[in-house]
N, C-alpha and C positions, 0 to 999 in steps of 0.2 A: 491206203491203209486198210487192214482187215479187223472187221468189228464182229463180234459174236453177241448176240441179244438173247435173252433167255425169257419166255413167257411172251412171246409174238403171238399167240393166239388171244392174248390178255388185252385188257383196255389200253393200258400205258404202252405197252408194248408194241400193239399195232399201230399206234400212232406215232411210236418213233420210228419204225421201220419205214411208214412213210414218209416222214419228215427227212429222214437221211438218205433214202433211196430216191427221193424225188430232186434231190440236190446232187446225186450220183457222184459223191466224194468217197465215199467206201464200198468196199466189197462186205457184203452183209450175210452173215448165216444166222438163222433163227431157229430158235428150237422151244418146243411145249410140248406137254404131254396131252394137252386137249383132255384134261380130266372132266369128270360129271359133276363137279360142285354146283354148277347151275347150267341151265339149258347150253347145251353144245352148240345149239343153232346158230346163236349171236359169235361164237368163236368161229366157226367155219365161215361166217359172212364176213369178218372181219379178215380172215386169211384169202378168202376169194377177191375181197378188194384190194390185197396186194399181190393178186395173180397166182394164188396158190389154191388150186381147185381140190375139194374134197375127195374127189374120185383118185388123185394122183397120191394121195398121202398113204404111205406104208411105214411101218414102224422102223425106225433107224435107217431109212434110204433117203436120201436127199431129193428135193423136190424143187426144180428150176420154177422161178415166178415167169408167167407169161405176160408180166407187165413190166418188169423191172429187170433188166440184164443184170444188175449187181446183186440179185437178191435170190438164195436158196433157203429153204425151209428143211427142217428134219423133226419127225417125231420122236420125242425121247423123253425120259422121266430123268430129272437130275439125280434120283436115287440110284440109276442103273450107271453105276462109276466104270465099269469096263468100257461100254460104249461112248461115255461121255469122254473119256482119256482117249478114244480113236479119233473123235471130231476134233479135239485139241491139238493132236498129232498131225490129222491131215490138213486142217484149214491154219494153224499156226496164227491164231488172233493177236492183233497188236493190243487190242482194248476187248474188254469183257464188260458188257452191261448186264446185271442180273435184276431181272424184274419179274420172275418167276417165285411164286410162293401160294400157299394155301392161306385164302384171306376170311375173312368174316369172323367178327365177334360170337357171336350167336352158335355159328356151327363148331367153334372151338371148345364149346361147352358139349357138344353131343358126340364129336369123333375127336377127341384131342391126337389120337395116332396120326390123323392127317397131318397134323402142324409138325410133330416130330418128323415124319417120313419127309415133307417136302422141305419145310422151313429150317430144319436144323441138319439132317442127314444129307439132304441134297445140296445144302449151300457148302457144308463141310468139304462134299466132293467136288463141288468146284473151286474152292479155296484150293484143295490139295492138287488140280488139275494146274489152276494158276501157280503154283509151287513149283511143280516139275516141267512145266513149259512157260517158261518166262513170259511176262505181258508187260506192256508199258501202263497199263492203268485198270483198275477193275470200279467201276460205279455200281454201287449195289443200292436197292431200294429199302429204306426203313419206314419209319411210318410216325406221326403224330402221337399213335397210342402209348409209345414208350414213356410218356410224361405223366401217364397215369391221371388221378383225379386231382393233380398239383393247383392250390390255389393261387399260386402266382403266376401272374399274366403279363406281358406274353411271354409263351414258352421261350427260353434262349436254350442254345446247345451246351451251355455251361451249367443248366439245372442239373438237379438229381433226377436220376433215371431209373432209382432201384425198387419202385414201387408199382409194377404194373398189374392193372386190374383183369387182365384176360391172358388167356395161354397166348394167344394171337401178339398180344404185345409182348409178352415175356419172349416170344421166338424172335421177334425182329430184335429186341435188345440183344439177346442171344448172338445174333447175327453180327452186330456192331462188336461185340466183344470178340468173337472169333476173327473178324476183319481185322481189328487193331492186333490182335497176336500176332496174325500171319504176316501182319505189316512189319511187326517188331522181328521177329523170328526170323523171316526170311525176306525184309526189304520189299514185299508186294506193295506198290502205291494202290491205295485203295480210299476212296471216298463215298460214305453214306449218305443217303438223301431222306430226310425226313418229310415225307408228303403230306398235305393237309387237305383232307375230304376233296378229293378230285371228283370232277364232273364233267360231262360233256359229251359229243356224238359217240356213239358205240359203247356207252358206260356199262358197267355191270349191272345186269338186272336185278341183283339181289340189294342193291343201295336205294336209298331214299330218293335220288333225284328220279331214277329211271321207275321205282315202284310208284312213286307219287305220280308221275308223268301217265304212266299205264292206266291207273285207276281213274284219275281225275277224267283223262280223255273219255273212258268207256262207263263214266258216271257210278264207279263204284267207290265205298269208302275207302279211306287210307288210315292206317294206324298211325297214331302220334304219339310218342313216347315222351313222358315226364311232360303230359301235357303241353308240349311244345315249345318247354321252357328249357331250350339247351341252346348253347351257343356255338355254331360251328365256322369254322373258317374255310369257306368254299372256296376252292382255286379250281379256275378252268382249265381244262387238259393241255391247251395249247401254250398256258405258261408255265407247266409243268415240261412239257417237251423242251421248250427253249431253255429253260435252266439246266436239263440233262444234257442237251447239245453243248450247253456252254461249259459245264462241268468236266465234261469228257475233255476238252481240251486244256484243261487247268490241272495238270499231274502234281499231287503233293510234294512238296520239296523238305518239309520238315521231318524232324527224325522222332518216332517212327514215321514214315510216309503215308500219314492216316487223318482223314479229314472227315466231319461230319457237317451237314447243313441242314437247316429248315428250308423248305419251300412251301412257301403258302403266302395267301393273299393279303394277310396281315389286317384283315377286316370283317372280323368275326360277327355273325348275325344271328338273331333267334331264328329257330326252326319254324317257328309259325310266321314270321316275315319272310322267310324262304318261300313257304306255300302259297303266302299272298301272291307273290310277285309270280310263282309258278303258274296259280291258276288265273290270274290275269292275262299271260301270255298264251294259254291254252284257250282261253275264253269260254271256261267253264267253273261251276262253283265246286268247291272241295267238300266233301262229305266226311268229316274226321270224327274218329272214334279216340278218345282222349286215353291214354294208359299209363301207368307208372313206368320208372325207370327201367330199363332192360339191365338185367345181371350181367356186369361185365363193361357196360357202358360206360362213358364218362360226359359230365355236365359241360365240359368247354372245351374248344379248341382254338389256340390264338399263337400265330407264328410270329416270334421276332427274327426278321430277316435281315438283319445290320450285318451280320458276318458274312452271308451271300452278296450283299451289296457290296462291301468293303473288298472281299477278296475275288469275285466273278464279275462284279459292277453289273449284277441284273437283280431286278425287282418285279416278280408277277404284278401286271398291273389291268388285267381284265374285271371288270365291274361285275358284280353280280347279276343286274338288270341284263348288262351286255350279253353276258355269257349265258344266260337262262333262254335269252330270246333266239340266240344261236343254237342252243340245244333243242329247244322246242320246234324250231325251223327245220332242224334234222329229223327229229322224230316224227313231224307230219309226214315227210317224204319216205320214211322206212319202216314206219309201224305196221 
């Protein structure tokens, strides 16, 4: 089976490649534009860990992994429709997993064009390629941010998601709408996954777990928004990957063939409690600067995963304490 994964220099994409390549079950083609939204050093480190050397990377040209015989990488932007089509024609993927996206709530306030370019135009190009090069299943990343500031908890896939509080959230909701319409019009089997606050090794440096760990380790202050009174459904990355792998094999059979699932730990904790566990594992005190809520942020996230459990037979189960311990152990060896 051939699988095309977008965003393989990214946090979740990197971990998915590792999982699938280690199992040696698929022929994998990974793509990423390696943009400079955050420090590219960690992106190249992820790629290197999957056998893709920085010096070998050239635009549009495939690079064979020196670690996995079943993995190739191509640097390309999803907005480059012409060359994206060529990749589909050449590799003829059976499965497509779209993990590429312009992420970050705050950045969407400062650079909205980047979100339309990547999350809307790029995703539309991917759908068009799936339309004209038939595939067995499209799995794509959505986000818990589509629920906005809903007061109803836990968040269920049947809840209304028409009040996004950031442009990033709006683009992820639009991805769901686009995927549904392509499933309806062209019969493309598609599954959207709403991820809940993913953390773990090689995590994004712009997210709280990495930001806090860096600062606490160096004795620097951390910015704690809404005075730490926020609830987050932190989900360890290995649980997310296990969910993706299982969903890949569960092709929707409903009409139209489109499904959406939450993937979260279903155990939200206060941000301040997360910080307390983190500093305990690091072994240093946290110097906190208390700030008001950021514009575009939400007060809480909390996943109802009953649909995932019923359909896929899976529920994330890594406790926050265990997940943070694994993350901090990784950090101490890679910082």
